[in-house]
Phi, psi and omega in degrees: 000130181282144176264135179163183181260147177276167181296323180297316181297320178293319179295318179297320178297316179297319180295319178296317180296318177297316180297314180297318181294319178296321179291323177293321178297316180295317177298321180293316180295322177297317181291325175295319176300312180295322177298315178296319180298313179294319180296317178296318181293321177297316177300317178298316180298317181295318183286328181280348177298329176295317181290329177294327179283313184282329182055050174231136175283169178125216179250169182295327181297319177300326179281339183249014187297333182287352179271001177051058179285130185248346180286121184296325180292320178294318179298317179297317179291323179293324179292337183288331184271104181252139183221160172235156175221155179225128181247129179231155180229133178238122181242128176238130179253125177255102185288323181295325184258355176059049171214162181239139178245124176246130177238113175264128178241126175248116181249120178246132187210159167221197185294326187260329190226164171208153178215147181237137174243137180241141173230124182249129176237133177241124181243000000 
């Protein structure tokens, strides 16, 4: 009797290897997508912090013009990032406790992302 694998055993092994490889490929593509999504959101957060301080809509270059940036590539990349912002204020007066709560909300957004900043004041 010869020692070896039958054709059925080899085919089952190949099918198992294909299934495992497809599942690993799917897992890899999902992690790449999530990494890109988190990276874009982090990049957006860093760039919008300037707009949160200046509180002007437009592009980043307009908000940083006072720094006299002379590098053409940097200016071109800063002009590419355009944002809008919306500022709202919510005031609640609590008569029983004799204090006022003010919540300022600053929402900065573009086509792909948005971020919100809150400032709470109690008087």
